[in-house]
DSSP file (Angstrom, degrees, kcal/mol; ACC not computed):
  #  RESIDUE AA STRUCTURE BP1 BP2  ACC     N-H-->O    O-->H-N    N-H-->O    O-->H-N    TCO  KAPPA ALPHA  PHI   PSI    X-CA   Y-CA   Z-CA
    1    1 A M     >        0   0    0      0, 0.0     4,-2.4     0, 0.0     5,-0.2   0.000 360.0 360.0 360.0 -36.3   15.7   -5.3    4.5
    2    2 A L  H  >  +     0   0    0      1,-0.2     4,-2.6     2,-0.2     5,-0.2   0.858 360.0  53.9 -66.5 -33.0   15.2   -2.3    2.2
    3    3 A L  H  > S+     0   0    0      2,-0.2     4,-2.4     1,-0.2    -1,-0.2   0.890 108.3  50.1 -65.4 -37.5   11.7   -1.8    3.7
    4    4 A L  H  > S+     0   0    0      2,-0.2     4,-2.5     1,-0.2    -2,-0.2   0.931 112.3  46.0 -64.8 -45.5   13.2   -1.7    7.2
    5    5 A V  H  X S+     0   0    0     -4,-2.4     4,-2.5     2,-0.2     5,-0.2   0.908 112.4  51.1 -64.1 -41.6   15.8    0.8    6.2
    6    6 A A  H  X S+     0   0    0     -4,-2.6     4,-2.7     1,-0.2     5,-0.3   0.912 110.3  49.8 -62.2 -41.5   13.2    3.0    4.4
    7    7 A F  H  X>S+     0   0    0     -4,-2.4     4,-2.5     1,-0.2     5,-2.0   0.925 110.9  49.7 -62.1 -43.9   11.0    2.8    7.6
    8    8 A L  I  <>S+     0   0    0     -4,-2.5     5,-2.7     3,-0.2    -2,-0.2   0.921 117.2  39.8 -60.8 -44.3   14.0    3.9    9.7
    9    9 A L  I  <5S+     0   0    0     -4,-2.5    -2,-0.2     3,-0.2    -1,-0.2   0.856 125.0  34.4 -75.7 -35.2   14.9    6.8    7.5
   10   10 A L  I  <5S+     0   0    0     -4,-2.7    -3,-0.2    -5,-0.2    -2,-0.2   0.732 134.9  12.2 -96.1 -23.5   11.4    8.0    6.7
   11   11 A V  I  X5S+     0   0    0     -4,-2.5     4,-2.0    -5,-0.3    -3,-0.2   0.757 125.0  42.7-118.4 -56.4    9.4    7.3    9.9
   12   12 A A  I  ><S+     0   0    0     -5,-2.0     4,-2.9     2,-0.2     5,-0.2   0.913 112.6  50.2 -68.7 -44.7   11.6    6.5   12.9
   13   13 A L  H  ><S+     0   0    0     -5,-2.7     4,-2.5    -6,-0.3     5,-0.2   0.951 114.7  42.3 -62.9 -50.1   14.3    9.0   12.4
   14   14 A P  H  > S+     0   0    0      0, 0.0     4,-2.5     0, 0.0    -1,-0.2   0.903 116.0  50.1 -63.2 -37.5   12.0   12.0   12.0
   15   15 A A  H  X S+     0   0    0     -4,-2.0     4,-2.6     2,-0.2     5,-0.3   0.920 111.7  48.2 -65.3 -41.9    9.8   10.8   14.9
   16   16 A H  H  X>S+     0   0    0     -4,-2.9     4,-2.8     1,-0.2     5,-1.0   0.922 112.7  48.2 -63.2 -44.2   12.8   10.3   17.1
   17   17 A A  I  X>S+     0   0    0     -4,-2.5     5,-0.8    -5,-0.2     4,-0.6   0.887 113.5  48.1 -64.2 -38.3   14.1   13.8   16.3
   18   18 A F  I  <5S+     0   0    0     -4,-2.5     4,-0.5    -5,-0.2    -2,-0.2   0.923 119.2  37.3 -68.8 -43.5   10.7   15.3   16.9
   19   19 A V  I  <5S+     0   0    0     -4,-2.6     4,-0.2    -5,-0.2    -2,-0.2   0.936 135.3  18.0 -75.9 -46.9   10.1   13.6   20.2
   20   20 A V  I  <5S+     0   0    0     -4,-2.8    -3,-0.2    -5,-0.3     3,-0.2   0.832 123.3  52.2 -95.7 -37.2   13.6   13.7   21.7
   21   21 A G  I  <<S+     0   0    0     -5,-1.0    -3,-0.2    -4,-0.6    16,-0.2   0.779 108.2  44.9 -79.5 -28.0   15.4   16.4   19.6
   22   22 A F  S   <S+     0   0    0     -5,-0.8     2,-1.3    -4,-0.5    -1,-0.2   0.609  90.4  85.9 -95.2 -11.4   13.1   19.3   19.9
   23   23 A G        -     0   0    0     -4,-0.2     2,-0.3    -3,-0.2    -1,-0.1  -0.689  66.2-165.6 -91.7  87.7   12.4   19.2   23.6
   24   24 A H        -     0   0    0     -2,-1.3    -3,-0.1     1,-0.1    -2,-0.1  -0.546  16.8-173.9 -76.2 131.8   15.3   21.1   25.1
   25   25 A R  S    S+     0   0    0     -2,-0.3     2,-0.3     2,-0.0    -1,-0.1   0.543  70.9  57.0 -98.6 -10.4   15.7   20.7   28.8
   26   26 A H  S    S-     0   0    0      0, 0.0     2,-0.9     0, 0.0    -2,-0.0  -0.849  94.6-103.1-118.7 156.7   18.4   23.3   29.0
   27   27 A A        -     0   0    0     -2,-0.3     2,-0.3    -3,-0.0    -2,-0.0  -0.688  41.9-164.0 -81.3 108.8   18.5   26.9   28.0
   28   28 A A        -     0   0    0     -2,-0.9     3,-0.1     1,-0.1     6,-0.0  -0.640  24.1-107.7 -91.9 150.4   20.4   27.1   24.7
   29   29 A T    >   -     0   0    0     -2,-0.3     3,-2.0     1,-0.1    -1,-0.1  -0.522  46.5 -93.8 -73.2 143.6   21.7   30.3   23.3
   30   30 A P  T 3  S+     0   0    0      0, 0.0    -1,-0.1     0, 0.0     3,-0.1  -0.335 111.1  18.7 -60.2 134.7   19.8   31.5   20.3
   31   31 A G  T 3  S+     0   0    0      1,-0.3     2,-0.1    -3,-0.1    -2,-0.1   0.412  91.5 138.2  86.4  -2.2   21.3   30.3   17.0
   32   32 A A    <   -     0   0    0     -3,-2.0     2,-0.4     1,-0.1    -1,-0.3  -0.463  55.9-117.1 -77.3 150.2   23.3   27.5   18.7
   33   33 A V        -     0   0    0     -2,-0.1     2,-1.3    -3,-0.1     3,-0.1  -0.710  19.5-127.1 -87.0 134.2   23.5   24.1   17.0
   34   34 A D     >  -     0   0    0     -2,-0.4     4,-1.8     1,-0.2     5,-0.1  -0.685  28.4-177.0 -81.6  96.2   22.0   21.2   18.9
   35   35 A T  H  > S+     0   0    0     -2,-1.3     4,-2.5     1,-0.2    -1,-0.2   0.829  77.8  58.3 -68.5 -31.9   25.0   18.9   18.9
   36   36 A A  H  > S+     0   0    0      2,-0.2     4,-2.4     1,-0.2    -1,-0.2   0.913 107.3  47.8 -64.0 -41.2   23.1   16.1   20.6
   37   37 A L  H  > S+     0   0    0      2,-0.2     4,-2.5     1,-0.2    -2,-0.2   0.906 111.6  50.4 -65.5 -40.8   20.5   16.0   17.9
   38   38 A L  H  X S+     0   0    0     -4,-1.8     4,-2.4     2,-0.2    -2,-0.2   0.900 110.7  49.4 -63.4 -40.5   23.2   16.0   15.2
   39   39 A K  H  X S+     0   0    0     -4,-2.5     4,-2.3     2,-0.2    -2,-0.2   0.923 111.5  48.5 -65.0 -43.8   25.0   13.1   16.9
   40   40 A R  H  X S+     0   0    0     -4,-2.4     4,-2.4     1,-0.2    -2,-0.2   0.921 112.4  49.1 -62.5 -42.8   21.8   11.1   17.2
   41   41 A G  H  X S+     0   0    0     -4,-2.5     4,-2.5     1,-0.2    -1,-0.2   0.899 110.5  50.4 -62.8 -40.9   21.0   11.8   13.5
   42   42 A A  H  X S+     0   0    0     -4,-2.4     4,-2.6     2,-0.2    -1,-0.2   0.901 110.5  49.3 -64.6 -40.6   24.5   10.7   12.5
   43   43 A V  H  X S+     0   0    0     -4,-2.3     4,-2.4     2,-0.2    -2,-0.2   0.914 111.4  49.6 -65.4 -42.4   24.2    7.5   14.4
   44   44 A W  H  X S+     0   0    0     -4,-2.4     4,-1.9     2,-0.2    -2,-0.2   0.937 114.1  44.8 -61.3 -46.8   20.9    6.7   12.9
   45   45 A L  H  X S+     0   0    0     -4,-2.5     4,-2.3     1,-0.2    -2,-0.2   0.890 112.6  51.3 -66.9 -38.9   22.2    7.4    9.4
   46   46 A L  H  X S+     0   0    0     -4,-2.6     4,-2.6     1,-0.2    -1,-0.2   0.899 109.1  50.7 -63.7 -40.6   25.4    5.4   10.0
   47   47 A S  H  X S+     0   0    0     -4,-2.4     4,-2.3     2,-0.2    -1,-0.2   0.880 109.7  50.7 -66.5 -35.8   23.4    2.4   11.3
   48   48 A A  H  X S+     0   0    0     -4,-1.9     4,-2.1     2,-0.2    -2,-0.2   0.916 111.4  47.8 -65.4 -42.4   21.2    2.6    8.1
   49   49 A V  H  X S+     0   0    0     -4,-2.3     4,-2.6     1,-0.2    -2,-0.2   0.907 112.3  49.6 -64.5 -41.9   24.3    2.6    5.9
   50   50 A L  H  X S+     0   0    0     -4,-2.6     4,-2.7     2,-0.2     5,-0.2   0.896 109.1  52.0 -63.9 -39.9   25.8   -0.3    7.8
   51   51 A A  H  X S+     0   0    0     -4,-2.3     4,-2.2     2,-0.2    -2,-0.2   0.911 111.7  46.5 -63.0 -41.9   22.6   -2.3    7.5
   52   52 A I  H  X S+     0   0    0     -4,-2.1     4,-2.6     2,-0.2    -2,-0.2   0.918 112.8  50.3 -65.5 -42.8   22.6   -1.7    3.8
   53   53 A G  H  X S+     0   0    0     -4,-2.6     4,-2.3     2,-0.2    -2,-0.2   0.907 111.5  47.1 -62.8 -42.8   26.3   -2.7    3.5
   54   54 A V  H  X S+     0   0    0     -4,-2.7     4,-2.2     2,-0.2    -1,-0.2   0.917 112.5  50.7 -65.5 -42.2   25.8   -5.9    5.5
   55   55 A T  H  X S+     0   0    0     -4,-2.2     4,-1.3    -5,-0.2    -2,-0.2   0.927 112.1  46.4 -61.5 -44.8   22.8   -6.8    3.4
   56   56 A Q  H  X S+     0   0    0     -4,-2.6     4,-0.8     1,-0.2    -1,-0.2   0.878 111.8  51.6 -65.8 -37.3   24.7   -6.2    0.2
   57   57 A A  H  < S+     0   0    0     -4,-2.3     3,-0.4     1,-0.2    -1,-0.2   0.867 109.9  49.5 -67.5 -36.1   27.7   -8.2    1.5
   58   58 A L  H  < S+     0   0    0     -4,-2.2    -1,-0.2     1,-0.2    -2,-0.2   0.738 105.3  57.9 -76.7 -22.0   25.5  -11.2    2.4
   59   59 A Q  H  <        0   0    0     -4,-1.3    -1,-0.2     1,-0.2    -2,-0.2   0.690 360.0 360.0 -80.1 -18.2   23.8  -11.3   -0.9
   60   60 A V     <        0   0    0     -4,-0.8    -1,-0.2    -3,-0.4    -2,-0.1   0.470 360.0 360.0 -79.0 360.0   27.0  -11.7   -2.9
């Protein structure tokens, strides 16, 4: 399970951000924060934390 989480954090999350997060389809104002990218990143990180928590709970 830790290999899966490591893969998600080190490979899948950056690849997802690069493919989906950097290709803006709308004209954003310079200096604006990409909230959609932040939301996707937060969901990815939350799912990784939940996966670790479930794994730890099941091992006890």
